[in-house]
N, C-alpha and C positions, 0 to 999 in steps of 0.2 A: 570740512576736512579737518580732522584732528592731527596735528603735526607733533605736538608735545603737550603735556599737561598744562603748560602756560601759553601755548600758541594754538590758534585755530584759524582755519581758512575755508572759505567756500570753494569747493572743488569743481573745476570744469574738466571733464574727462578729455576734452580736445586739447588741453594745454598742459604741458609738462611743468611741474613745479620746479623752482630753482632756488638756490641759496641753501645755506646749511644752518638749520635751526635745530634745537633740541639738546637733550642730555646725551652726551656721547655714548654712554653705556647702552642706550636703547635705540640708537639710530642705525638704519640699514646701510649697507655698503654704498648703495646708489645715492643716499643722502650725503655721504662723505664726498662723492663726486659732484655734488651740487646740481644734479638734474635727475628727477625721479618721478616715477608713476605712483599711483595709489597703493601699489604693492608694498611700499615701505611700511605701512601700518601693520601689515601682516608679520613683517620681521619683528616689529616692536611687540606684537602679541606673542611671538615666539620667545622673546627675551622674558616677558612677564610669565609665560608658562614655565619656562626654565626655572625662574626664581620661585614660583609657587610650588612646583613639584619637588625641587631639590633643596630649597632653602639657601641657595647660593647664586652668585652672578655668573653668567657665561663668559663675561669679559671683565677684566680688572687690570689694575696697574695705572700708569700715567695715561693722560689723554692720548699721547702719541702711541703708546703701546696698545691701548684699546683700539685705536683707529686702525692700526696694522692688523690686529687680530680679527677685527670686524671685516675689513676688506678681504681677508683671506678665508673668512668663515672658520677661523681656528678657535675652537672651544673644546673643553674636555668635560665629559659626563663621568665624574668620578664614581666608580662602582659603589663605594660606601654610601653615596648620596642617592643613587638611582636603583639600588638592588630591589627595593620593594615597589618600584613603579612599574605599572603594566607596560608590556611591549607596545600597545596601541598609543599610550600616552607619550612614550619615548619617540615613536614614529611621528606623532603629531608635532611634537616640539622640533624634531630634526627637520621636518618638512616645512616648517615656518622659518627656520634659520638656514635656508638655502640661499647662498650668495647671489644666485641668478634669479632675478625677479620673475622671469617667465616660467621657471621651474618651481617656484615657491607656491604653496597653497594660496588659492584665491579666497576671498571671504566666503563665497558659495561652497567651494570644495572643503574649506575648514568646517563649515556647518554640517557637511555630509560625511566628514571623516568618521570612521567607525567609533573612535573614542568619544567623540562628541555626540554622534547620532545615538549611541547606546544610552547615554545619559538623558538626552532629550526624550527618547522613547520611554524611559523609566519615569521621568517627571510627568509625562502626559498620562501615565496610568495611575498617578496618585491624586 
């Protein structure tokens, strides 16, 4: 189980992970509450997708300000940064940055998302 680039753990799906580890800008709301399922990795993927697609961070400021924004799922997709990004890519990113772990994309559903599936299909043809 990858918790942060500097932390790793073998994951047992029967046991909820506890404690707060990681770089605040990338941690899921449930990590801030210190009890979390594997869905926290999908949130981090959402942060990385946001950065790669827009060139900016979804959460910034002091650690306290970021924690508050993360807990509320409060981020802004500035039109000037996202205007050339496909609606599917925006939907993919938003679906990963859902504060409710049960509503967030799973690893399987992320792979099946139209934005990813389209690229996987194109790669398979080359």
